[in-house]
C-alpha positions as CSV (number, residue, x, y, z in Angstrom):
1,M,-0.2,-0.6,0.1
2,V,2.9,2.2,1.1
3,S,4.6,1.6,-1.9
4,R,1.3,1.6,-3.8
5,A,1.4,5.4,-2.2
6,L,5.1,6.6,-3.3
7,S,4.6,4.9,-6.5
8,T,1.5,7.5,-7.4
9,N,3.5,10.4,-6.2
10,H,6.7,10.2,-7.9
11,V,4.8,10.0,-10.6
12,G,2.6,12.8,-9.7
13,M,6.1,15.3,-9.4
14,A,7.2,13.6,-12.7
15,V,3.9,15.1,-14.3
16,A,4.9,18.4,-12.6
17,R,7.7,18.6,-13.6
18,R,7.0,18.6,-17.1
19,E,4.4,21.1,-16.7
20,P,5.8,24.3,-19.0
21,P,6.3,27.1,-16.9
22,P,4.6,30.1,-16.8
23,H,6.5,32.2,-19.0
24,A,6.3,30.0,-21.3
25,Y,2.4,30.0,-21.8
26,F,2.7,33.9,-21.6
27,V,5.1,33.8,-24.9
28,V,2.2,32.0,-26.1
29,S,0.1,34.6,-25.3
30,A,2.6,37.6,-26.7
31,V,2.5,36.1,-30.2
32,F,-0.9,35.2,-31.5
33,H,-2.1,38.7,-29.0
34,Y,-1.1,40.5,-32.3
35,L,-0.8,37.8,-35.2
36,G,-5.0,37.5,-35.0
37,P,-5.1,41.1,-35.2
38,A,-2.4,41.5,-37.8
39,F,-4.2,39.2,-40.3
40,A,-7.4,41.3,-39.4
41,V,-5.9,44.3,-40.3
42,L,-5.8,42.6,-44.0
43,L,-9.1,41.0,-43.8
44,F,-10.7,44.5,-43.0
45,A,-10.5,44.7,-47.4
46,R,-13.4,42.1,-47.2
47,V,-15.1,43.0,-44.2
48,A,-16.6,45.9,-42.2
49,V,-13.6,46.7,-38.6
50,L,-16.4,46.4,-36.5
51,G,-18.1,42.9,-38.6
52,V,-14.1,41.1,-37.7
53,A,-15.0,42.4,-34.4
54,W,-17.3,40.2,-33.9
55,L,-16.4,37.0,-35.6
56,R,-13.8,37.2,-33.9
57,I,-15.8,37.4,-30.9
58,A,-18.7,35.6,-32.0
59,T,-16.1,32.6,-33.0
60,A,-14.5,32.4,-29.9
61,A,-17.9,31.8,-28.3
62,L,-19.2,28.8,-29.9
63,V,-15.2,27.2,-29.3
64,F,-15.9,27.6,-25.4
65,A,-19.3,26.2,-26.2
66,A,-18.6,23.3,-28.3
67,W,-15.1,22.7,-25.6
68,R,-15.4,23.2,-22.6
69,R,-19.1,23.6,-22.2
70,P,-18.8,26.7,-19.6
71,W,-22.0,27.0,-18.3
72,R,-22.1,24.2,-16.2
73,A,-19.7,26.0,-14.6
74,L,-22.6,28.8,-13.5
75,V,-23.8,26.6,-10.2
76,R,-20.5,26.9,-8.8
77,L,-19.9,30.9,-8.7
78,D,-21.9,33.0,-6.4
79,G,-23.4,35.8,-7.0
80,E,-19.9,38.1,-7.1
81,G,-18.4,35.3,-9.2
82,R,-21.3,35.8,-12.1
83,R,-21.2,39.3,-11.6
84,V,-17.2,39.3,-12.1
85,L,-17.2,37.5,-15.4
86,V,-20.3,39.6,-17.1
87,A,-17.7,42.4,-16.0
88,W,-14.8,40.1,-18.0
89,G,-16.8,39.8,-20.6
90,A,-18.5,43.1,-21.1
91,V,-14.8,44.6,-21.0
92,L,-14.0,42.2,-23.8
93,A,-16.5,43.2,-26.2
94,A,-15.8,46.1,-25.7
95,M,-12.3,46.1,-26.0
96,N,-12.4,44.3,-29.1
97,C,-13.9,47.0,-30.8
98,C,-11.9,50.0,-29.7
99,F,-8.4,47.8,-30.4
100,Y,-9.9,46.9,-33.7
101,L,-10.9,50.8,-34.6
102,A,-7.6,52.2,-33.8
103,I,-5.2,49.3,-35.2
104,D,-7.5,51.2,-39.1
105,R,-6.3,54.4,-38.1
106,L,-2.8,53.2,-36.1
107,P,0.2,51.3,-37.1
108,L,0.3,48.0,-34.2
109,G,3.0,48.8,-32.6
110,T,2.0,51.5,-31.8
111,V,-1.4,50.5,-31.1
112,A,0.2,47.9,-28.9
113,A,2.8,50.6,-27.7
114,I,-0.2,52.6,-26.3
115,E,-2.8,49.8,-24.8
116,F,0.7,49.3,-22.5
117,L,0.1,52.1,-20.8
118,P,-2.0,51.8,-17.8
119,V,-0.7,48.2,-17.4
120,V,1.9,49.9,-16.1
121,G,0.3,51.2,-12.8
122,L,-0.8,47.5,-11.9
123,A,3.2,46.5,-12.7
124,A,4.0,49.0,-10.1
125,L,1.8,47.7,-7.9
126,G,3.5,45.1,-7.4
127,V,7.1,46.5,-7.4
128,R,9.1,46.0,-4.5
129,S,12.9,46.2,-5.2
130,W,15.4,48.6,-6.5
131,R,15.5,45.6,-9.7
132,N,12.7,45.8,-9.9
133,A,12.1,49.5,-9.8
134,A,14.5,49.3,-12.0
135,A,12.7,47.2,-14.4
136,L,9.8,49.0,-14.8
137,L,11.5,51.9,-15.6
138,L,13.7,50.1,-18.7
139,A,10.1,49.5,-20.1
140,V,8.7,52.6,-20.0
141,G,11.2,53.8,-21.2
142,G,10.8,51.8,-23.8
143,V,7.3,52.4,-24.6
144,W,8.1,55.6,-24.5
145,A,9.8,55.9,-28.0
146,L,7.9,53.0,-29.6
147,T,4.5,55.9,-28.7
148,N,5.9,57.7,-31.7
149,V,3.5,59.6,-32.8
150,V,2.4,62.4,-33.4
151,L,-1.2,63.2,-31.3
152,A,-2.8,65.8,-34.1
153,G,-2.4,63.1,-36.4
154,E,-5.0,60.5,-35.7
155,P,-6.9,61.9,-33.0
156,L,-9.5,59.8,-33.0
157,G,-8.1,56.7,-33.3
158,L,-5.8,58.1,-30.6
159,A,-8.6,58.2,-28.7
160,L,-9.4,54.5,-29.6
161,A,-6.0,53.1,-28.7
162,F,-6.3,54.9,-25.3
163,A,-10.1,53.1,-24.5
164,N,-8.5,49.8,-25.1
165,A,-5.6,50.9,-22.7
166,V,-7.6,50.9,-20.1
167,L,-9.7,48.4,-21.0
168,F,-7.2,46.4,-21.0
169,A,-5.7,46.8,-17.7
170,A,-9.2,46.4,-17.2
171,Y,-9.3,43.1,-19.1
172,I,-6.5,41.7,-17.1
173,V,-7.6,42.6,-13.2
174,L,-10.3,40.4,-14.2
175,A,-9.1,37.7,-15.9
176,D,-6.5,37.5,-12.8
177,R,-9.1,37.1,-10.7
178,V,-11.4,34.6,-12.1
179,A,-7.7,32.5,-12.8
180,K,-7.3,32.2,-9.1
181,T,-11.0,31.9,-8.3
182,D,-12.2,28.8,-6.5
183,G,-14.4,26.7,-8.0
184,V,-14.6,27.8,-11.6
185,G,-11.7,27.1,-13.6
186,G,-9.9,29.7,-15.6
187,V,-10.8,28.5,-19.2
188,D,-14.2,27.6,-17.3
189,G,-14.8,31.4,-16.2
190,L,-12.6,32.7,-19.7
191,G,-15.5,30.1,-21.8
192,L,-18.8,32.1,-19.3
193,A,-17.2,35.2,-20.4
194,M,-17.0,35.2,-23.8
195,L,-20.6,34.0,-24.0
196,V,-21.5,37.4,-22.7
197,A,-19.4,39.3,-25.1
198,A,-20.6,37.6,-27.8
199,V,-24.5,39.0,-26.8
200,V,-23.4,42.5,-25.6
201,V,-21.0,42.9,-28.9
202,T,-23.8,42.3,-31.4
203,V,-25.1,45.3,-29.8
204,P,-22.8,47.8,-31.7
205,A,-21.3,45.0,-34.5
206,G,-23.8,42.7,-35.4
207,W,-24.7,44.4,-37.7
208,A,-21.5,44.8,-39.3
209,A,-20.8,41.1,-40.1
210,A,-24.2,40.5,-41.0
211,P,-23.5,41.0,-44.7
212,V,-21.0,38.5,-44.8
213,L,-22.6,36.1,-43.4
214,G,-23.4,33.9,-46.8
215,D,-19.5,34.4,-47.9
216,P,-17.6,31.4,-46.3
217,V,-14.3,33.2,-47.3
218,A,-15.1,35.9,-45.1
219,L,-16.2,33.5,-42.6
220,A,-13.5,30.9,-42.4
221,A,-10.5,34.1,-42.1
222,G,-13.0,35.2,-39.5
223,A,-12.7,32.1,-37.8
224,G,-9.3,32.0,-38.2
225,V,-8.7,35.2,-36.8
226,G,-11.0,34.1,-33.5
227,I,-8.9,32.0,-32.5
228,A,-5.5,32.8,-33.1
229,S,-7.1,35.8,-31.3
230,S,-9.3,35.3,-28.0
231,V,-8.7,31.4,-27.6
232,V,-4.9,31.1,-27.8
233,P,-4.0,33.7,-26.4
234,Y,-7.1,34.3,-24.1
235,V,-5.9,30.1,-22.3
236,A,-2.6,30.7,-22.4
237,D,-3.3,34.2,-20.3
238,Q,-5.3,32.0,-17.9
239,L,-2.9,29.2,-17.5
240,A,-0.3,31.9,-16.9
241,L,-2.0,34.1,-14.4
242,A,-2.7,31.0,-12.3
243,R,0.9,30.8,-11.2
244,L,1.8,34.2,-11.6
245,P,1.7,37.6,-9.4
246,R,-0.6,39.7,-11.5
247,A,2.1,42.6,-10.9
248,T,4.5,40.2,-12.3
249,Y,2.3,39.2,-15.4
250,S,1.5,42.9,-15.8
251,L,5.0,44.3,-16.2
252,M,5.7,40.6,-19.1
253,V,3.5,43.0,-21.2
254,A,5.3,44.8,-21.6
255,L,7.0,42.5,-24.2
256,L,3.8,43.5,-26.3
257,P,4.5,46.0,-28.1
258,A,8.0,44.9,-28.9
259,T,6.2,41.1,-30.4
260,A,4.0,43.7,-32.0
261,T,6.6,45.9,-34.0
262,V,7.9,42.0,-35.0
263,I,4.6,41.0,-36.6
264,G,4.0,44.4,-37.9
265,I,7.0,44.0,-39.9
266,L,6.9,40.2,-41.5
267,V,2.8,40.4,-41.3
268,L,2.1,44.4,-42.3
269,V,5.4,45.6,-43.5
270,Q,5.9,47.6,-41.0
271,V,8.7,48.7,-40.7
272,P,10.2,50.6,-37.5
273,S,12.4,53.5,-37.2
274,P,15.3,53.4,-35.1
275,Q,13.3,55.1,-32.2
276,E,10.9,52.2,-32.5
277,A,14.6,49.5,-32.7
278,L,15.6,51.2,-29.4
279,G,11.6,51.0,-27.7
280,V,11.7,46.6,-28.8
281,A,15.4,46.5,-26.6
282,L,14.6,48.2,-24.1
283,V,11.2,46.8,-23.3
284,V,12.9,43.2,-23.5
285,A,15.0,44.6,-20.9
286,G,13.0,45.7,-18.8
287,V,11.3,42.1,-18.6
288,A,14.9,40.7,-18.3
289,L,15.6,42.3,-14.9
290,H,12.3,41.9,-14.0
291,R,12.3,39.1,-10.8
């Protein structure tokens, strides 16, 4: 009996050792976070911007419904937990609409840099050492260099980008709360929130997708964007947040402008200036220094 218990424990430890570190999940999230939107920009020529946002969220909701059947987790949630999920779903819907409207007007790397700014505050809440403070300063300096924007150039695009940034900070707070909530798995909670987001986003964006519902090419492309943008990265976020402090995750988000810049080069041929390249280097240095 003891031998069997020891054997079972040994197997459990071996499985635990094979589990990827939380930072690996974040790398997956960082890559797909902007890979999907980069393809969405190419889709804008065929589908209205808000229509792409609707296709993205609707596809993700269908995937989670078929994969997780997340409504079964509702019975394990109290009233407060359900309110958090509804709020998260509303944030997801509004954030995606603002993000797509912004990248339709501004370079992907610029929107990503602005998206990071409120997250600096979340990272600052967890700073407990000079090393982390220095890492935060490097990351902020990198984002400042990346945000090479003339404010008078595209005021509506900038307003949408800043609205998206605030909503992204709210997304991190709510995602972290769900990931660490007992009684419902982070991915199941994400599935529930995505179902809410699909309902919410239909009001402002459903009409924009209606003209292409009979276009199989547009639907397939929209589904691909949804899986790459709202399934893979958000699931990776939940797996990372379940094992990382929110402040650490928030600072690691500084990698996103650098990731967006690289993807912008490869997919959209948006070549960065020397100043933007310096910003990428500072962001990466900040994340490397953070402990």
